N, C-alpha and C positions, 0 to 999 in steps of 0.2 A: 839401382832402385828401383821397383816398380810401383807405378800408383794405383791405389785401391779402385776397384771398378763402381765400388758403391759410395755414395756420398756421404759425408758425417751427418749425423741427425742434427738438424738445426731446431726442432722442437721436441718435447718429450712427448714420447709415443703414449698413448692411452689405449682402452678397449676399442673395440672396433665398432662402427657404426651399427652392424646387425645386432651385437650384442647390447648396445644401448636400447635398442628398439625392443628387443625381447625383455629386457628389465623393465622397461617403462610399461609394457601390455601386462607383464605380471603383477607389477605393483597396481595397476589401474583394477584389474580384475580383483585383486585382494580388496582394495579400497570398496569397490562396489560390493562385494560380497559381505565385507563387515558392515557396510552403511545399511544393507538390506536387513541383517539381523540385529543390529546394534542401534542402528538410526542415529549415530554419533554426530554425522555432517551437518544435520539439522539443528542438532544442540549448538555445534560449532558456529553455524551461520546465526542462530538466534543469538546467542552470545556476543558475536561481532556487531551485529546489527543493533544491539542493545548500547554498545559502546560508542558506534559511530552515529546513532539517532541524533544525540544532542548535536554533534557539530554539523550535521547535514542541516538540522533545523538553524542554526546560527549562519550558516552559509547562505541558507535561503530568506535570512531577514531583510537584506537589501532587495531582494527582488520582490518580495511580498509588500515592502513599504512602497515599492515605484508602483506596484499593480492597486494597492489601494489608494495612493494619491492620485494616480490616473483616474480611477473610478470616480472618486470624490470629485476631481476638478471635471470631468465629464456629467457628473450629476448636477453640479452647480450650474455649469453651463445650460445643462437642458433645463434646469428650473429657471433661471434666467430668462432663455428665450421663451418658456411658457409663460411667464409672468409679463415679458413684453407683450406676447400675442394677446393675452387677457386683457391688459391695460388698452392696446389698440382696438381690441372688440368693445370693450368698457365705453371708450371715446367714440366709436361710431355708434353704439347703442345709445349713448346718451344723446348725442347730435340727432339720431333719429326719434327718441323721445320728445326731446325739445321741439323737433318739426311737428311731430304729431299733435302736441300740446297747443303749438301755435296754430295748427291748422283747425284743432277744434274750438279753440277761442274765437278764431276768425269766424269759422262756420256758426257758432254760436251768435256772435255779435252779427252777422248778416241776417241769420233767422230772426232776430231781434228787430234788425232795421227793416224787414221785410213786412213785420207785423206792424210796425210804425207807420210805414208806406200805404199800408192798407186803410189805415185810421185818418191819415193826412191826406190832403190834396195835392198833386203835383202842381206844379213841376218840382223838381228837387236832383241835386248831383251828388252822386257818391264819390267819397275821396277817402284819403289814407293820411294818418299823421306820420310825418318822415322825421322830425325832431324837434328837441325842446330848444327854444332860444336862450342863450346863455346871457340871460338879463335878470339880476337878482331883484330888481325893482318892478318887475312885471311878471306876469303868469301868461307866459304866451307859447304856443307851438306853431310849425309851420306844416301845412297841408300841401298836397300835390295837385291842385286845382287851381285854377287862377281866371284871367279876363277871357281867354280862348274857350272857356267852359261857361261863360256868363255869369261868372260871380261878380260881386260888387261889394264895398264897404258896408258893414251892417247886416249882411245877411245873417240869421241865425244858424247854429250848427247843433246838429243832434247826434247822440251817441245810442247804442243799444239800451243805455241805462236811464237817459233823459238828456237834458239841455247840458250843453258843453260850453257854449259862449257864443260871440258872433265874431265876424270877420272885421279885422281893424286896419289891414292892408292888404291889398290884392294887386299882384303882379300878372306877367302873361301867363306863367305855367305853374304858378305856387301863390299861396296866401299867408298872411299870418292870423291866427286864431287867438283872440283875447278871450281866456277862461272865465268861468264864473266867479272865481274865486281872486280874480284881479281886483284892485280896488278902484278901476275905472269902469266896472261894468254894475249895471244895476239891472235887475229883471222885474218886472210886476208879478206878485205871486199872490197866492190865496193858500190858506191852511182850511182844507173841509172840515177837520174834525172840530175846527173851533170858530169856524166862519169868518176868519180875519184875513183882512186884505193888507198887504205890505208891499214893499219894495228891498229887494236882497242888495247888498253892497258887499264885494269881496274884500277880505281881510288880507290879500297879497301873499298867501301862504300855500297856495295850491290845493287847499282841502276846504276850507270852510268860508262862510259869509255870515254878515249880520243881516237881522232880518228889521227893519226900520219901518216908523209910521205904523206900529201895531197898536190895536185898541188896548189901551191900560186896564179895562177890566176884563179883556179876554182872558181865558182859561188855558193857555198855551200850556202844552206837556212836552216833554222830553219824549222824543220818537215820532212825533207828529209829522206827517207828510207834509212837504212844500211843493205845490205845483204851479205852473204857470197860470195866470189869472186872464191873459189873453188882452189885457189893457194895453194901449199903445200901438198895437197892431204888429210888432215886432215879432214877437212868440206866439204859436198857436197854443190855445186854452188847453188847459190838462195835462201838460207834459211835466213829468218828473223833474224836481229842480234838485231835492235833497231831503234830509231829515232833520228836525230839531235835535240839537246835542247838549244845550245848556240854556236854562231860563233863570237870569238874575231879577229878583223883585225890584219892582219899581221905587223910586226914591221920589221925594218931594220935587215936583215940577219935572219930573223927566220919566220918559217912557222905560219899562222894563228891556233889559238888554238881552235879545235872545239871539242865539248863535245856531247857525246851522252847518251841516256838512254836505257838500256837494255829492249827488248821485254818482255822477259820472267823472271818472278821471281820465287824464289824456296820456297814453303811453304810446311807444314807438309802435308803428303799424296797427294801430287800432283804425277800424274802419267807423266813418262818420258820414253823416248826411248832411248836406247844405240846403235849406229850404230856399227857394227863389220867389218868395210870395211877393216881397216887396222890397225895392231898393231905396236904402237910406243913405242921403247923401253927407250927413255930419255924422258919422260912426265913431264909437269910441277909439282911442288911442292908447 
């Protein structure tokens, strides 16, 4: 028995490769021709796209949400950074404006003091108020000049608005200034509008004083100016002390109660001028 020279077929034999290629080419040409004449492929594509469009949009939702959240987060971060920058700019501008305002106030005070220096006879010493003493029973502040600047107890102190008080304690490089509103300070004054001479006594509230020894028949009115009379030789005459803010009628056996408000207030970094005209050994404490 002889063996066959050809192996048995292992796979099903189909059409040849060339035949398949020819069929595909003919089918392609046919479809192209039909599409050019009938345009049916475009219709099929449009129909297919219409059905697949919702599915695509749903599949794109996570991407769109991520992009939207990223943009929102980026916008919020950018706005926060801009807000921080604006707040920093505002703080810087506020500091600049406060500094400008402070310099303007100091310039105004210095100009006023220069005007007083022209009217007053030297010698005098310029100083600056540093801080307020934490004593509720006295009205005192501390200035940055002392014995090394030839200051002594009792020297009067003037600001750009008028009499501020007098020195009550003097150290080497600083001094305590007792204000006109302190109950231990008295200033000889006069009221030009009513030709009254009196003495002020502070009320201990950093603002007001009482006018004592006023003429009971004098016509003192609210708003009248109170200036130094020059009596006693401590304060030069004609310097503003304050204005009358209250006048109570006199009662039997008593003088009218007249209250004035000090023209000058003591604040940190205010410029003041100490007159060196006369040294007083027993100054007010």
